[in-house]
SEKE-122522 format. One record per atom (N, C-alpha, C): residue number from 1; residue in one letter; atom name; y, x, z. Coordinates in steps of 0.2 Angstrom, whole numbers. Example, Ala and Ser with C-alpha at 12.3 -4.5 7.8 and 13.67 -1.06 7.14 Angstrom:
! residues 2
<node><num>1</num><residu>a</residu><atome>N</atome><yy>-28</yy><xx>66</xx><zz>39</zz></node>
<node><num>1</num><residu>a</residu><atome>CA</atome><yy>-22</yy><xx>62</xx><zz>39</zz></node>
<node><num>1</num><residu>a</residu><atome>C</atome><yy>-16</yy><xx>66</xx><zz>39</zz></node>
<node><num>2</num><residu>s</residu><atome>N</atome><yy>-11</yy><xx>64</xx><zz>35</zz></node>
<node><num>2</num><residu>s</residu><atome>CA</atome><yy>-5</yy><xx>68</xx><zz>36</zz></node>
<node><num>2</num><residu>s</residu><atome>C</atome><yy>0</yy><xx>64</xx><zz>39</zz></node>
! end
This chain:
! residues 68
<node><num>1</num><residu>m</residu><atome>N</atome><yy>-119</yy><xx>10</xx><zz>-147</zz></node>
<node><num>1</num><residu>m</residu><atome>CA</atome><yy>-112</yy><xx>10</xx><zz>-145</zz></node>
<node><num>1</num><residu>m</residu><atome>C</atome><yy>-109</yy><xx>16</xx><zz>-145</zz></node>
<node><num>2</num><residu>s</residu><atome>N</atome><yy>-102</yy><xx>16</xx><zz>-148</zz></node>
<node><num>2</num><residu>s</residu><atome>CA</atome><yy>-100</yy><xx>23</xx><zz>-149</zz></node>
<node><num>2</num><residu>s</residu><atome>C</atome><yy>-97</yy><xx>26</xx><zz>-142</zz></node>
<node><num>3</num><residu>a</residu><atome>N</atome><yy>-95</yy><xx>32</xx><zz>-143</zz></node>
<node><num>3</num><residu>a</residu><atome>CA</atome><yy>-93</yy><xx>35</xx><zz>-136</zz></node>
<node><num>3</num><residu>a</residu><atome>C</atome><yy>-86</yy><xx>32</xx><zz>-135</zz></node>
<node><num>4</num><residu>h</residu><atome>N</atome><yy>-82</yy><xx>30</xx><zz>-140</zz></node>
<node><num>4</num><residu>h</residu><atome>CA</atome><yy>-76</yy><xx>28</xx><zz>-139</zz></node>
<node><num>4</num><residu>h</residu><atome>C</atome><yy>-76</yy><xx>21</xx><zz>-136</zz></node>
<node><num>5</num><residu>a</residu><atome>N</atome><yy>-80</yy><xx>17</xx><zz>-138</zz></node>
<node><num>5</num><residu>a</residu><atome>CA</atome><yy>-82</yy><xx>10</xx><zz>-134</zz></node>
<node><num>5</num><residu>a</residu><atome>C</atome><yy>-84</yy><xx>11</xx><zz>-128</zz></node>
<node><num>6</num><residu>a</residu><atome>N</atome><yy>-89</yy><xx>16</xx><zz>-126</zz></node>
<node><num>6</num><residu>a</residu><atome>CA</atome><yy>-91</yy><xx>16</xx><zz>-119</zz></node>
<node><num>6</num><residu>a</residu><atome>C</atome><yy>-86</yy><xx>19</xx><zz>-115</zz></node>
<node><num>7</num><residu>a</residu><atome>N</atome><yy>-81</yy><xx>23</xx><zz>-117</zz></node>
<node><num>7</num><residu>a</residu><atome>CA</atome><yy>-76</yy><xx>26</xx><zz>-113</zz></node>
<node><num>7</num><residu>a</residu><atome>C</atome><yy>-71</yy><xx>20</xx><zz>-112</zz></node>
<node><num>8</num><residu>a</residu><atome>N</atome><yy>-69</yy><xx>16</xx><zz>-117</zz></node>
<node><num>8</num><residu>a</residu><atome>CA</atome><yy>-64</yy><xx>10</xx><zz>-116</zz></node>
<node><num>8</num><residu>a</residu><atome>C</atome><yy>-68</yy><xx>6</xx><zz>-111</zz></node>
<node><num>9</num><residu>g</residu><atome>N</atome><yy>-74</yy><xx>4</xx><zz>-111</zz></node>
<node><num>9</num><residu>g</residu><atome>CA</atome><yy>-77</yy><xx>0</xx><zz>-106</zz></node>
<node><num>9</num><residu>g</residu><atome>C</atome><yy>-77</yy><xx>2</xx><zz>-99</zz></node>
<node><num>10</num><residu>a</residu><atome>N</atome><yy>-78</yy><xx>8</xx><zz>-98</zz></node>
<node><num>10</num><residu>a</residu><atome>CA</atome><yy>-78</yy><xx>12</xx><zz>-92</zz></node>
<node><num>10</num><residu>a</residu><atome>C</atome><yy>-70</yy><xx>11</xx><zz>-89</zz></node>
<node><num>11</num><residu>a</residu><atome>N</atome><yy>-66</yy><xx>13</xx><zz>-93</zz></node>
<node><num>11</num><residu>a</residu><atome>CA</atome><yy>-59</yy><xx>12</xx><zz>-91</zz></node>
<node><num>11</num><residu>a</residu><atome>C</atome><yy>-57</yy><xx>5</xx><zz>-89</zz></node>
<node><num>12</num><residu>a</residu><atome>N</atome><yy>-59</yy><xx>0</xx><zz>-92</zz></node>
<node><num>12</num><residu>a</residu><atome>CA</atome><yy>-58</yy><xx>-7</xx><zz>-90</zz></node>
<node><num>12</num><residu>a</residu><atome>C</atome><yy>-62</yy><xx>-8</xx><zz>-83</zz></node>
<node><num>13</num><residu>v</residu><atome>N</atome><yy>-66</yy><xx>-7</xx><zz>-82</zz></node>
<node><num>13</num><residu>v</residu><atome>CA</atome><yy>-70</yy><xx>-7</xx><zz>-75</zz></node>
<node><num>13</num><residu>v</residu><atome>C</atome><yy>-67</yy><xx>-4</xx><zz>-70</zz></node>
<node><num>14</num><residu>t</residu><atome>N</atome><yy>-64</yy><xx>1</xx><zz>-71</zz></node>
<node><num>14</num><residu>t</residu><atome>CA</atome><yy>-61</yy><xx>5</xx><zz>-65</zz></node>
<node><num>14</num><residu>t</residu><atome>C</atome><yy>-54</yy><xx>6</xx><zz>-65</zz></node>
<node><num>15</num><residu>a</residu><atome>N</atome><yy>-51</yy><xx>1</xx><zz>-68</zz></node>
<node><num>15</num><residu>a</residu><atome>CA</atome><yy>-44</yy><xx>0</xx><zz>-68</zz></node>
<node><num>15</num><residu>a</residu><atome>C</atome><yy>-41</yy><xx>-2</xx><zz>-62</zz></node>
<node><num>16</num><residu>w</residu><atome>N</atome><yy>-36</yy><xx>2</xx><zz>-58</zz></node>
<node><num>16</num><residu>w</residu><atome>CA</atome><yy>-34</yy><xx>1</xx><zz>-52</zz></node>
<node><num>16</num><residu>w</residu><atome>C</atome><yy>-29</yy><xx>-6</xx><zz>-52</zz></node>
<node><num>17</num><residu>t</residu><atome>N</atome><yy>-29</yy><xx>-10</xx><zz>-47</zz></node>
<node><num>17</num><residu>t</residu><atome>CA</atome><yy>-24</yy><xx>-15</xx><zz>-47</zz></node>
<node><num>17</num><residu>t</residu><atome>C</atome><yy>-21</yy><xx>-14</xx><zz>-40</zz></node>
<node><num>18</num><residu>d</residu><atome>N</atome><yy>-15</yy><xx>-16</xx><zz>-39</zz></node>
<node><num>18</num><residu>d</residu><atome>CA</atome><yy>-11</yy><xx>-15</xx><zz>-33</zz></node>
<node><num>18</num><residu>d</residu><atome>C</atome><yy>-13</yy><xx>-21</xx><zz>-29</zz></node>
<node><num>19</num><residu>p</residu><atome>N</atome><yy>-15</yy><xx>-19</xx><zz>-22</zz></node>
<node><num>19</num><residu>p</residu><atome>CA</atome><yy>-17</yy><xx>-24</xx><zz>-18</zz></node>
<node><num>19</num><residu>p</residu><atome>C</atome><yy>-12</yy><xx>-29</xx><zz>-16</zz></node>
<node><num>20</num><residu>r</residu><atome>N</atome><yy>-6</yy><xx>-28</xx><zz>-17</zz></node>
<node><num>20</num><residu>r</residu><atome>CA</atome><yy>0</yy><xx>-32</xx><zz>-15</zz></node>
<node><num>20</num><residu>r</residu><atome>C</atome><yy>0</yy><xx>-38</xx><zz>-21</zz></node>
<node><num>21</num><residu>d</residu><atome>N</atome><yy>-4</yy><xx>-37</xx><zz>-26</zz></node>
<node><num>21</num><residu>d</residu><atome>CA</atome><yy>-4</yy><xx>-43</xx><zz>-31</zz></node>
<node><num>21</num><residu>d</residu><atome>C</atome><yy>-11</yy><xx>-47</xx><zz>-30</zz></node>
<node><num>22</num><residu>e</residu><atome>N</atome><yy>-15</yy><xx>-45</xx><zz>-26</zz></node>
<node><num>22</num><residu>e</residu><atome>CA</atome><yy>-21</yy><xx>-50</xx><zz>-24</zz></node>
<node><num>22</num><residu>e</residu><atome>C</atome><yy>-19</yy><xx>-56</xx><zz>-20</zz></node>
<node><num>23</num><residu>i</residu><atome>N</atome><yy>-17</yy><xx>-61</xx><zz>-23</zz></node>
<node><num>23</num><residu>i</residu><atome>CA</atome><yy>-15</yy><xx>-66</xx><zz>-20</zz></node>
<node><num>23</num><residu>i</residu><atome>C</atome><yy>-19</yy><xx>-72</xx><zz>-21</zz></node>
<node><num>24</num><residu>a</residu><atome>N</atome><yy>-21</yy><xx>-76</xx><zz>-16</zz></node>
<node><num>24</num><residu>a</residu><atome>CA</atome><yy>-25</yy><xx>-82</xx><zz>-15</zz></node>
<node><num>24</num><residu>a</residu><atome>C</atome><yy>-19</yy><xx>-88</xx><zz>-14</zz></node>
<node><num>25</num><residu>v</residu><atome>N</atome><yy>-22</yy><xx>-94</xx><zz>-17</zz></node>
<node><num>25</num><residu>v</residu><atome>CA</atome><yy>-18</yy><xx>-100</xx><zz>-17</zz></node>
<node><num>25</num><residu>v</residu><atome>C</atome><yy>-22</yy><xx>-105</xx><zz>-13</zz></node>
<node><num>26</num><residu>g</residu><atome>N</atome><yy>-21</yy><xx>-108</xx><zz>-8</zz></node>
<node><num>26</num><residu>g</residu><atome>CA</atome><yy>-23</yy><xx>-114</xx><zz>-5</zz></node>
<node><num>26</num><residu>g</residu><atome>C</atome><yy>-19</yy><xx>-120</xx><zz>-2</zz></node>
<node><num>27</num><residu>v</residu><atome>N</atome><yy>-22</yy><xx>-124</xx><zz>0</zz></node>
<node><num>27</num><residu>v</residu><atome>CA</atome><yy>-19</yy><xx>-130</xx><zz>3</zz></node>
<node><num>27</num><residu>v</residu><atome>C</atome><yy>-19</yy><xx>-129</xx><zz>11</zz></node>
<node><num>28</num><residu>l</residu><atome>N</atome><yy>-14</yy><xx>-130</xx><zz>14</zz></node>
<node><num>28</num><residu>l</residu><atome>CA</atome><yy>-13</yy><xx>-131</xx><zz>21</zz></node>
<node><num>28</num><residu>l</residu><atome>C</atome><yy>-12</yy><xx>-138</xx><zz>22</zz></node>
<node><num>29</num><residu>m</residu><atome>N</atome><yy>-18</yy><xx>-142</xx><zz>25</zz></node>
<node><num>29</num><residu>m</residu><atome>CA</atome><yy>-18</yy><xx>-149</xx><zz>25</zz></node>
<node><num>29</num><residu>m</residu><atome>C</atome><yy>-14</yy><xx>-150</xx><zz>32</zz></node>
<node><num>30</num><residu>a</residu><atome>N</atome><yy>-12</yy><xx>-157</xx><zz>33</zz></node>
<node><num>30</num><residu>a</residu><atome>CA</atome><yy>-8</yy><xx>-159</xx><zz>38</zz></node>
<node><num>30</num><residu>a</residu><atome>C</atome><yy>-11</yy><xx>-158</xx><zz>45</zz></node>
<node><num>31</num><residu>d</residu><atome>N</atome><yy>-18</yy><xx>-158</xx><zz>45</zz></node>
<node><num>31</num><residu>d</residu><atome>CA</atome><yy>-21</yy><xx>-156</xx><zz>52</zz></node>
<node><num>31</num><residu>d</residu><atome>C</atome><yy>-21</yy><xx>-149</xx><zz>53</zz></node>
<node><num>32</num><residu>g</residu><atome>N</atome><yy>-17</yy><xx>-144</xx><zz>50</zz></node>
<node><num>32</num><residu>g</residu><atome>CA</atome><yy>-17</yy><xx>-137</xx><zz>51</zz></node>
<node><num>32</num><residu>g</residu><atome>C</atome><yy>-23</yy><xx>-134</xx><zz>48</zz></node>
<node><num>33</num><residu>r</residu><atome>N</atome><yy>-28</yy><xx>-136</xx><zz>45</zz></node>
<node><num>33</num><residu>r</residu><atome>CA</atome><yy>-33</yy><xx>-132</xx><zz>42</zz></node>
<node><num>33</num><residu>r</residu><atome>C</atome><yy>-32</yy><xx>-130</xx><zz>35</zz></node>
<node><num>34</num><residu>l</residu><atome>N</atome><yy>-35</yy><xx>-125</xx><zz>33</zz></node>
<node><num>34</num><residu>l</residu><atome>CA</atome><yy>-35</yy><xx>-124</xx><zz>25</zz></node>
<node><num>34</num><residu>l</residu><atome>C</atome><yy>-40</yy><xx>-129</xx><zz>22</zz></node>
<node><num>35</num><residu>a</residu><atome>N</atome><yy>-39</yy><xx>-131</xx><zz>16</zz></node>
<node><num>35</num><residu>a</residu><atome>CA</atome><yy>-43</yy><xx>-136</xx><zz>12</zz></node>
<node><num>35</num><residu>a</residu><atome>C</atome><yy>-50</yy><xx>-131</xx><zz>12</zz></node>
<node><num>36</num><residu>p</residu><atome>N</atome><yy>-56</yy><xx>-135</xx><zz>11</zz></node>
<node><num>36</num><residu>p</residu><atome>CA</atome><yy>-61</yy><xx>-131</xx><zz>12</zz></node>
<node><num>36</num><residu>p</residu><atome>C</atome><yy>-64</yy><xx>-130</xx><zz>4</zz></node>
<node><num>37</num><residu>r</residu><atome>N</atome><yy>-59</yy><xx>-127</xx><zz>0</zz></node>
<node><num>37</num><residu>r</residu><atome>CA</atome><yy>-61</yy><xx>-126</xx><zz>-7</zz></node>
<node><num>37</num><residu>r</residu><atome>C</atome><yy>-57</yy><xx>-120</xx><zz>-9</zz></node>
<node><num>38</num><residu>r</residu><atome>N</atome><yy>-58</yy><xx>-117</xx><zz>-16</zz></node>
<node><num>38</num><residu>r</residu><atome>CA</atome><yy>-54</yy><xx>-112</xx><zz>-19</zz></node>
<node><num>38</num><residu>r</residu><atome>C</atome><yy>-50</yy><xx>-115</xx><zz>-25</zz></node>
<node><num>39</num><residu>f</residu><atome>N</atome><yy>-44</yy><xx>-113</xx><zz>-26</zz></node>
<node><num>39</num><residu>f</residu><atome>CA</atome><yy>-40</yy><xx>-115</xx><zz>-32</zz></node>
<node><num>39</num><residu>f</residu><atome>C</atome><yy>-40</yy><xx>-109</xx><zz>-37</zz></node>
<node><num>40</num><residu>a</residu><atome>N</atome><yy>-40</yy><xx>-111</xx><zz>-43</zz></node>
<node><num>40</num><residu>a</residu><atome>CA</atome><yy>-39</yy><xx>-106</xx><zz>-48</zz></node>
<node><num>40</num><residu>a</residu><atome>C</atome><yy>-32</yy><xx>-103</xx><zz>-49</zz></node>
<node><num>41</num><residu>d</residu><atome>N</atome><yy>-27</yy><xx>-108</xx><zz>-47</zz></node>
<node><num>41</num><residu>d</residu><atome>CA</atome><yy>-21</yy><xx>-105</xx><zz>-48</zz></node>
<node><num>41</num><residu>d</residu><atome>C</atome><yy>-16</yy><xx>-110</xx><zz>-44</zz></node>
<node><num>42</num><residu>r</residu><atome>N</atome><yy>-10</yy><xx>-109</xx><zz>-43</zz></node>
<node><num>42</num><residu>r</residu><atome>CA</atome><yy>-5</yy><xx>-113</xx><zz>-39</zz></node>
<node><num>42</num><residu>r</residu><atome>C</atome><yy>-5</yy><xx>-120</xx><zz>-42</zz></node>
<node><num>43</num><residu>a</residu><atome>N</atome><yy>-5</yy><xx>-121</xx><zz>-49</zz></node>
<node><num>43</num><residu>a</residu><atome>CA</atome><yy>-5</yy><xx>-128</xx><zz>-51</zz></node>
<node><num>43</num><residu>a</residu><atome>C</atome><yy>-11</yy><xx>-132</xx><zz>-49</zz></node>
<node><num>44</num><residu>a</residu><atome>N</atome><yy>-17</yy><xx>-129</xx><zz>-49</zz></node>
<node><num>44</num><residu>a</residu><atome>CA</atome><yy>-23</yy><xx>-132</xx><zz>-47</zz></node>
<node><num>44</num><residu>a</residu><atome>C</atome><yy>-23</yy><xx>-135</xx><zz>-39</zz></node>
<node><num>45</num><residu>a</residu><atome>N</atome><yy>-20</yy><xx>-131</xx><zz>-36</zz></node>
<node><num>45</num><residu>a</residu><atome>CA</atome><yy>-18</yy><xx>-132</xx><zz>-29</zz></node>
<node><num>45</num><residu>a</residu><atome>C</atome><yy>-13</yy><xx>-138</xx><zz>-28</zz></node>
<node><num>46</num><residu>e</residu><atome>N</atome><yy>-8</yy><xx>-137</xx><zz>-32</zz></node>
<node><num>46</num><residu>e</residu><atome>CA</atome><yy>-2</yy><xx>-143</xx><zz>-32</zz></node>
<node><num>46</num><residu>e</residu><atome>C</atome><yy>-6</yy><xx>-149</xx><zz>-34</zz></node>
<node><num>47</num><residu>a</residu><atome>N</atome><yy>-10</yy><xx>-150</xx><zz>-38</zz></node>
<node><num>47</num><residu>a</residu><atome>CA</atome><yy>-13</yy><xx>-156</xx><zz>-41</zz></node>
<node><num>47</num><residu>a</residu><atome>C</atome><yy>-18</yy><xx>-158</xx><zz>-36</zz></node>
<node><num>48</num><residu>w</residu><atome>N</atome><yy>-21</yy><xx>-155</xx><zz>-32</zz></node>
<node><num>48</num><residu>w</residu><atome>CA</atome><yy>-25</yy><xx>-157</xx><zz>-27</zz></node>
<node><num>48</num><residu>w</residu><atome>C</atome><yy>-22</yy><xx>-159</xx><zz>-20</zz></node>
<node><num>49</num><residu>a</residu><atome>N</atome><yy>-17</yy><xx>-156</xx><zz>-19</zz></node>
<node><num>49</num><residu>a</residu><atome>CA</atome><yy>-13</yy><xx>-157</xx><zz>-12</zz></node>
<node><num>49</num><residu>a</residu><atome>C</atome><yy>-10</yy><xx>-164</xx><zz>-12</zz></node>
<node><num>50</num><residu>r</residu><atome>N</atome><yy>-9</yy><xx>-166</xx><zz>-6</zz></node>
<node><num>50</num><residu>r</residu><atome>CA</atome><yy>-6</yy><xx>-173</xx><zz>-5</zz></node>
<node><num>50</num><residu>r</residu><atome>C</atome><yy>1</yy><xx>-171</xx><zz>-1</zz></node>
<node><num>51</num><residu>p</residu><atome>N</atome><yy>6</yy><xx>-169</xx><zz>-4</zz></node>
<node><num>51</num><residu>p</residu><atome>CA</atome><yy>12</yy><xx>-168</xx><zz>0</zz></node>
<node><num>51</num><residu>p</residu><atome>C</atome><yy>15</yy><xx>-174</xx><zz>4</zz></node>
<node><num>52</num><residu>e</residu><atome>N</atome><yy>14</yy><xx>-181</xx><zz>2</zz></node>
<node><num>52</num><residu>e</residu><atome>CA</atome><yy>16</yy><xx>-186</xx><zz>5</zz></node>
<node><num>52</num><residu>e</residu><atome>C</atome><yy>12</yy><xx>-187</xx><zz>11</zz></node>
<node><num>53</num><residu>e</residu><atome>N</atome><yy>6</yy><xx>-184</xx><zz>13</zz></node>
<node><num>53</num><residu>e</residu><atome>CA</atome><yy>2</yy><xx>-184</xx><zz>19</zz></node>
<node><num>53</num><residu>e</residu><atome>C</atome><yy>3</yy><xx>-178</xx><zz>23</zz></node>
<node><num>54</num><residu>g</residu><atome>N</atome><yy>7</yy><xx>-173</xx><zz>20</zz></node>
<node><num>54</num><residu>g</residu><atome>CA</atome><yy>9</yy><xx>-167</xx><zz>24</zz></node>
<node><num>54</num><residu>g</residu><atome>C</atome><yy>5</yy><xx>-161</xx><zz>22</zz></node>
<node><num>55</num><residu>d</residu><atome>N</atome><yy>2</yy><xx>-162</xx><zz>17</zz></node>
<node><num>55</num><residu>d</residu><atome>CA</atome><yy>-1</yy><xx>-155</xx><zz>14</zz></node>
<node><num>55</num><residu>d</residu><atome>C</atome><yy>4</yy><xx>-151</xx><zz>10</zz></node>
<node><num>56</num><residu>q</residu><atome>N</atome><yy>3</yy><xx>-144</xx><zz>11</zz></node>
<node><num>56</num><residu>q</residu><atome>CA</atome><yy>7</yy><xx>-139</xx><zz>9</zz></node>
<node><num>56</num><residu>q</residu><atome>C</atome><yy>3</yy><xx>-134</xx><zz>5</zz></node>
<node><num>57</num><residu>v</residu><atome>N</atome><yy>6</yy><xx>-132</xx><zz>-1</zz></node>
<node><num>57</num><residu>v</residu><atome>CA</atome><yy>3</yy><xx>-127</xx><zz>-5</zz></node>
<node><num>57</num><residu>v</residu><atome>C</atome><yy>5</yy><xx>-120</xx><zz>-2</zz></node>
<node><num>58</num><residu>v</residu><atome>N</atome><yy>1</yy><xx>-115</xx><zz>-1</zz></node>
<node><num>58</num><residu>v</residu><atome>CA</atome><yy>2</yy><xx>-109</xx><zz>3</zz></node>
<node><num>58</num><residu>v</residu><atome>C</atome><yy>-1</yy><xx>-103</xx><zz>-1</zz></node>
<node><num>59</num><residu>e</residu><atome>N</atome><yy>2</yy><xx>-98</xx><zz>-1</zz></node>
<node><num>59</num><residu>e</residu><atome>CA</atome><yy>-1</yy><xx>-91</xx><zz>-5</zz></node>
<node><num>59</num><residu>e</residu><atome>C</atome><yy>-2</yy><xx>-86</xx><zz>2</zz></node>
<node><num>60</num><residu>w</residu><atome>N</atome><yy>-7</yy><xx>-82</xx><zz>-1</zz></node>
<node><num>60</num><residu>w</residu><atome>CA</atome><yy>-7</yy><xx>-76</xx><zz>4</zz></node>
<node><num>60</num><residu>w</residu><atome>C</atome><yy>-11</yy><xx>-71</xx><zz>1</zz></node>
<node><num>61</num><residu>n</residu><atome>N</atome><yy>-10</yy><xx>-65</xx><zz>4</zz></node>
<node><num>61</num><residu>n</residu><atome>CA</atome><yy>-13</yy><xx>-59</xx><zz>0</zz></node>
<node><num>61</num><residu>n</residu><atome>C</atome><yy>-20</yy><xx>-58</xx><zz>3</zz></node>
<node><num>62</num><residu>l</residu><atome>N</atome><yy>-24</yy><xx>-57</xx><zz>-2</zz></node>
<node><num>62</num><residu>l</residu><atome>CA</atome><yy>-31</yy><xx>-56</xx><zz>1</zz></node>
<node><num>62</num><residu>l</residu><atome>C</atome><yy>-33</yy><xx>-49</xx><zz>4</zz></node>
<node><num>63</num><residu>i</residu><atome>N</atome><yy>-29</yy><xx>-45</xx><zz>3</zz></node>
<node><num>63</num><residu>i</residu><atome>CA</atome><yy>-31</yy><xx>-38</xx><zz>6</zz></node>
<node><num>63</num><residu>i</residu><atome>C</atome><yy>-27</yy><xx>-36</xx><zz>12</zz></node>
<node><num>64</num><residu>c</residu><atome>N</atome><yy>-21</yy><xx>-37</xx><zz>12</zz></node>
<node><num>64</num><residu>c</residu><atome>CA</atome><yy>-17</yy><xx>-35</xx><zz>18</zz></node>
<node><num>64</num><residu>c</residu><atome>C</atome><yy>-11</yy><xx>-40</xx><zz>18</zz></node>
<node><num>65</num><residu>e</residu><atome>N</atome><yy>-7</yy><xx>-38</xx><zz>24</zz></node>
<node><num>65</num><residu>e</residu><atome>CA</atome><yy>-1</yy><xx>-41</xx><zz>25</zz></node>
<node><num>65</num><residu>e</residu><atome>C</atome><yy>4</yy><xx>-37</xx><zz>23</zz></node>
<node><num>66</num><residu>c</residu><atome>N</atome><yy>5</yy><xx>-36</xx><zz>16</zz></node>
<node><num>66</num><residu>c</residu><atome>CA</atome><yy>10</yy><xx>-31</xx><zz>13</zz></node>
<node><num>66</num><residu>c</residu><atome>C</atome><yy>17</yy><xx>-34</xx><zz>13</zz></node>
<node><num>67</num><residu>d</residu><atome>N</atome><yy>22</yy><xx>-30</xx><zz>14</zz></node>
<node><num>67</num><residu>d</residu><atome>CA</atome><yy>29</yy><xx>-32</xx><zz>12</zz></node>
<node><num>67</num><residu>d</residu><atome>C</atome><yy>31</yy><xx>-28</xx><zz>6</zz></node>
<node><num>68</num><residu>g</residu><atome>N</atome><yy>32</yy><xx>-33</xx><zz>1</zz></node>
<node><num>68</num><residu>g</residu><atome>CA</atome><yy>34</yy><xx>-31</xx><zz>-5</zz></node>
<node><num>68</num><residu>g</residu><atome>C</atome><yy>35</yy><xx>-25</xx><zz>-8</zz></node>
! end
């Protein structure tokens, strides 16, 4: 592996992400509990949820309670 490729790989591993962007998506079920599964994105949660039964798709920050 070249030095350039190694440096590029190291940069990708250590890239900083803003903790305000670490968002999880879930389904708050009608009984007030979160669905016992993880969703890849909002569309997957919406497909699983049953809004006619009171389910709501919710999003939250994984790291902190940050105000934009």
